[in-house]
C-alpha positions in Angstrom: 35.9 14.6 4.5 36.8 17.7 5.2 37.6 20.4 2.1 40.0 22.2 4.3 42.2 19.0 4.8 42.0 18.3 1.0 43.0 22.0 0.8 46.4 21.4 2.4 46.6 18.0 1.0 46.3 20.1 -2.7 49.7 22.5 -0.8 51.5 19.5 0.0 51.4 17.3 -3.2 51.4 20.6 -5.3 55.3 20.8 -4.2 55.8 17.1 -3.8 54.7 16.0 -7.4 56.3 19.3 -8.8 59.5 17.9 -7.1 59.3 14.4 -8.6 58.8 16.2 -11.8 61.2 19.1 -12.1 65.2 18.3 -12.4 67.8 19.4 -15.2 69.8 16.9 -15.1 71.4 14.6 -17.9 68.2 13.1 -19.4 69.1 9.0 -18.0 67.1 6.9 -18.2 65.7 5.3 -14.5 67.2 2.3 -12.9 65.3 1.1 -10.4 68.0 -1.4 -9.1 70.9 1.5 -8.7 71.1 4.4 -6.2 68.0 5.8 -4.4 68.8 9.5 -5.4 69.7 8.7 -8.7 66.2 6.9 -9.3 64.5 10.3 -8.1 66.6 12.4 -10.1 66.3 10.6 -13.4 62.7 10.0 -12.8 62.2 13.3 -12.6 64.0 14.1 -15.3 61.8 11.6 -17.5 58.5 13.1 -17.0 59.7 16.5 -17.1 60.3 16.2 -20.9 56.9 15.1 -21.6 55.7 17.8 -19.4 57.5 20.5 -20.9 56.5 20.0 -24.4 52.2 18.5 -23.9 50.1 21.2 -24.5 47.5 19.0 -23.6 48.8 18.7 -19.9 49.1 22.2 -19.6 45.4 22.8 -20.9 44.4 20.7 -18.1 43.1 17.8 -19.7 42.3 15.3 -17.1 42.1 11.8 -19.1 45.3 12.8 -20.3 46.9 13.7 -17.6 45.9 10.0 -16.4 47.8 8.6 -19.4 51.0 10.6 -18.5 50.5 9.8 -14.9 50.9 6.3 -16.1 53.7 6.2 -17.9 55.6 8.3 -16.4 55.1 8.6 -12.6 53.1 5.1 -11.6 55.9 2.7 -12.7 58.1 4.3 -10.0 55.3 4.7 -7.3 54.4 1.8 -5.0 51.0 3.0 -5.1 49.2 0.1 -3.5 51.7 0.0 -0.5 50.8 3.9 0.0 47.1 3.1 0.2 47.7 0.0 2.6 50.1 2.5 4.8 47.0 5.3 4.5 44.1 3.1 5.1 46.6 1.7 8.3 44.9 -1.0 10.6 41.8 -1.0 8.5 43.5 -2.6 5.3 44.0 -5.7 7.2 39.6 -5.8 7.5 39.0 -4.9 3.8 38.2 -7.7 1.8 40.3 -7.8 -1.5 37.6 -6.1 -3.3 37.6 -3.2 -1.5 41.0 -3.1 -1.2 41.2 -2.8 -5.1 38.5 -0.1 -5.0 40.0 2.1 -2.5 43.2 2.2 -4.2 41.2 2.8 -7.6 39.5 6.1 -5.4 42.5 7.0 -4.1 44.6 7.5 -6.8 41.6 9.2 -8.3 41.8 11.7 -5.7 45.3 12.2 -5.8 45.5 12.7 -9.5 42.6 15.2 -9.5 44.5 16.9 -6.3 48.2 17.1 -8.0 47.1 17.8 -11.7 47.9 21.3 -11.1 51.3 20.8 -10.0 51.8 19.1 -13.5 50.4 22.0 -15.4 52.2 24.5 -13.5 56.0 23.0 -14.0 57.8 25.1 -16.3 61.5 25.5 -17.3 62.1 27.6 -13.9 61.3 24.8 -12.2 64.4 22.7 -10.4 65.2 20.1 -8.2 68.6 19.8 -6.0 69.2 16.7 -4.7 71.0 17.0 -0.8 73.5 15.0 0.8 72.3 10.8 1.0 72.3 10.4 4.6 70.9 6.6 4.8 72.5 3.9 4.6 73.4 2.8 0.9 72.8 -1.3 1.4 69.3 -0.1 3.5 65.7 -1.4 1.6 64.2 1.3 2.8 65.6 5.2 2.8 64.7 8.5 2.9 66.0 10.6 -0.6 66.3 14.7 0.3 65.6 17.6 -1.9 64.9 21.4 -2.3 62.4 22.2 -4.5 63.0 26.1 -6.8 60.0 28.0 -8.4 60.7 31.0 -9.9 57.8 33.0 -7.8 59.1 31.5 -4.6 61.3 30.3 -2.0 63.0 26.7 -2.0 60.4 23.8 -0.8 62.3 21.0 1.0 60.8 17.6 -0.1 61.4 14.2 0.8 60.7 10.9 -0.9 61.0 7.7 0.8 61.5 4.5 -1.3 61.6 0.6 -0.6 63.6 -1.5 -2.7 62.2 -4.7 -4.2 64.1 -7.5 -4.8 62.5 -7.9 -8.4 61.0 -4.2 -9.0 64.1 -2.4 -7.5 63.2 1.2 -5.9 59.9 2.6 -5.9 58.6 5.9 -3.8 55.4 5.6 -1.9 55.7 8.6 0.4 56.5 12.3 0.1 57.4 14.6 3.3 57.1 18.6 2.4 58.1 20.8 5.3 57.0 18.2 7.8 53.9 16.9 7.0 54.3 13.6 5.9 51.5 12.7 2.9 50.5 8.7 4.3 50.0 10.5 7.9 48.0 13.2 7.0 45.4 10.8 4.9 45.5 8.3 7.9 43.7 10.6 9.7 41.3 11.2 7.3 40.7 7.9 6.7 40.5 7.2 10.2 37.9 9.3 10.6 35.5 8.3 7.5 36.1 4.4 8.2 34.7 5.0 11.4 32.0 7.2 10.1 30.7 4.9 7.9 32.8 2.4 7.1 35.7 1.0 4.2 32.8 1.3 2.1 31.9 4.9 2.9 35.2 5.9 2.8 35.4 4.4 -1.0 32.4 6.4 -2.0 33.1 9.9 -0.1 36.8 9.6 -2.2 34.5 8.8 -5.1 31.9 11.4 -4.8 34.8 13.9 -5.0 36.9 12.3 -8.2 33.7 13.4 -10.2 
């Protein structure tokens, strides 16, 4: 995989994950079965409260960042679906073991990529939800927002969510200024798989995660 491609993803994820974590509304527990826009906002608040007071995250402790991600981000993300859509048609060709290994490797890649976003969240970071335009009865919606940092212009970030009958709303894709996360990775995954197969993609991701 090309380094330049990952540099782009670092920028994309920096804005997107900061948006997921940064908000200034009341500290409500996320309701996965409620309104999708309120769910995104409340999930952001819950994580932000931890980040503002967690010195280990601010110092860049990757092991601790993994724990924060497990506790405050992954419960609200359908990460397996994100991996499946990023792999595209190649997902159907993968064995169950390869699917698990790819999901684990991809997770490690994203954590390393957006760990900088977690350390850069400050009291000046804020999120503003834009008016919801979707069908409130739909099971797949997009929540739009503007992310503001003290040192830059607002950045448009969209979150795509799917509603599971049991688990409720979960995020599975992000769009930062016109770039969808899954689509961007799908192009890279396809190129790597064509060169060295699914195992080659898993190996390449794991090498970058070291």
